[in-house]
C-alpha positions in Angstrom: -7.2 -70.2 81.1 -8.0 -73.4 83.0 -11.2 -75.2 83.3 -12.4 -73.9 86.8 -12.0 -70.2 85.8 -13.8 -70.8 82.5 -16.7 -72.4 84.4 -16.8 -69.4 86.8 -16.8 -66.8 84.0 -19.5 -68.6 82.0 -22.1 -66.0 81.2 -24.9 -68.4 81.9 -23.6 -69.3 85.1 -23.1 -65.8 86.2 -26.9 -64.8 85.2 -27.7 -67.8 87.6 -25.7 -66.3 90.5 -26.9 -62.8 90.0 -30.6 -63.8 89.7 -31.1 -64.3 93.6 -29.4 -61.0 94.3 -31.9 -59.2 91.8 -34.8 -60.9 93.4 -34.0 -60.0 96.9 -33.5 -56.5 96.0 -37.1 -56.4 94.3 -38.6 -57.9 97.1 -36.9 -55.5 99.5 -38.1 -52.5 97.6 -41.7 -54.0 97.5 -41.6 -54.7 101.0 -40.6 -50.8 101.8 -43.5 -49.7 99.8 -45.7 -51.6 101.6 -44.6 -50.3 105.0 -44.8 -46.6 103.6 -47.7 -46.6 101.3 -48.7 -42.8 101.8 -45.0 -41.9 100.4 -44.8 -39.1 103.2 -41.4 -37.5 103.8 -40.9 -36.1 100.4 -39.8 -39.6 98.9 -42.0 -39.5 95.9 -41.3 -37.0 93.2 -44.3 -34.4 92.5 -45.6 -34.6 89.3 -44.7 -31.7 86.9 -47.4 -29.5 85.5 -48.6 -30.4 82.2 -49.1 -28.1 79.0 -52.7 -27.0 79.3 -53.4 -24.2 77.0 -56.9 -22.4 77.6 -58.6 -20.7 74.7 -61.3 -18.3 75.3 -63.8 -17.6 72.5 -65.9 -14.6 72.6 -68.0 -12.7 69.8 -69.8 -9.6 68.9 -69.8 -6.1 70.3 -70.8 -7.4 73.8 -68.0 -10.2 73.9 -70.7 -12.9 74.5 -69.1 -16.3 74.9 -69.2 -18.6 71.7 -70.5 -22.1 72.6 -70.0 -25.2 70.8 -67.2 -23.7 68.4 -64.6 -25.9 67.0 -60.9 -24.9 67.7 -58.2 -26.5 65.7 -54.6 -26.6 66.9 -52.1 -27.3 64.2 -48.4 -27.8 64.5 -45.4 -29.5 63.3 -43.5 -32.1 65.4 -39.8 -31.7 64.2 -37.9 -35.0 64.0 -34.0 -35.6 63.5 -34.1 -38.7 61.3 -37.4 -38.8 59.6 -39.8 -36.4 58.1 -41.3 -33.9 60.3 -44.9 -35.0 61.6 -48.0 -32.7 61.2 -50.3 -32.8 64.1 -53.8 -31.4 64.5 -56.1 -31.2 67.7 -59.6 -30.5 67.6 -61.6 -29.4 70.6 -64.8 -27.8 71.1 -65.7 -24.9 73.5 -68.1 -25.4 76.5 -71.0 -22.9 77.4 -68.5 -20.4 78.9 -66.7 -20.3 75.5 -63.5 -21.9 76.7 -61.5 -24.7 75.4 -58.7 -26.6 77.1 -56.1 -28.0 74.9 -54.0 -30.6 77.1 -50.3 -31.2 76.4 -50.1 -28.5 73.9 -46.6 -27.9 72.3 -44.4 -24.8 73.1 -43.6 -22.9 69.8 -45.5 -21.6 66.7 -49.0 -23.0 66.3 -51.9 -22.3 64.0 -55.2 -21.8 65.9 -58.3 -22.0 63.9 -61.8 -21.1 65.1 -65.0 -22.2 63.3 -68.5 -21.5 64.7 -72.0 -21.3 63.2 -72.9 -17.6 62.5 -69.4 -16.3 63.0 -66.7 -15.4 60.8 -63.9 -18.0 60.7 -60.6 -17.1 62.6 -57.3 -18.4 61.9 -54.0 -16.8 63.0 -50.3 -18.3 63.9 -49.7 -17.8 67.5 -46.2 -18.3 69.6 -47.0 -20.4 72.8 -44.4 -19.5 75.3 -46.0 -20.5 78.6 -47.2 -24.0 79.4 -50.3 -22.5 81.2 -51.0 -19.9 78.6 -54.5 -18.2 77.8 -55.4 -17.4 74.4 -58.3 -14.9 73.8 -59.9 -14.8 70.5 -62.7 -12.5 69.5 -64.9 -13.6 66.5 -66.6 -11.3 64.3 -70.0 -11.3 62.5 -69.8 -12.5 58.8 -70.5 -10.0 56.2 -74.1 -9.3 55.1 -75.1 -10.6 51.7 -77.3 -8.7 49.5 
């Protein structure tokens, strides 16, 4: 290899030659985005629906909504190289007795509900649909004598 071909093949020199091409491409993309800010004609991809599980908590014989109940969702995130990670999410129900859990995983999860004046609930549930609705009915605690 002679001196001239070595100078042309030098990685630093190639990087300096490629830099203006890269910058001009970036400016062209930015100019195109400014000319078409609305993104019509289907150029921007639509956001996918996120997993948002809805848990409805009712109690008693009249199925009254249970307000301010703590809803725990526990699951295991499996990993390939490291130890599996245990994750716990905690949300509260609103006045209608509904709790929304964003980005919930698909698969087997443990749902636990704790509310004042009600018997504690806990059950393993299989989540198959990203927009699934889980209905939970709480019972009155046993009477102490």
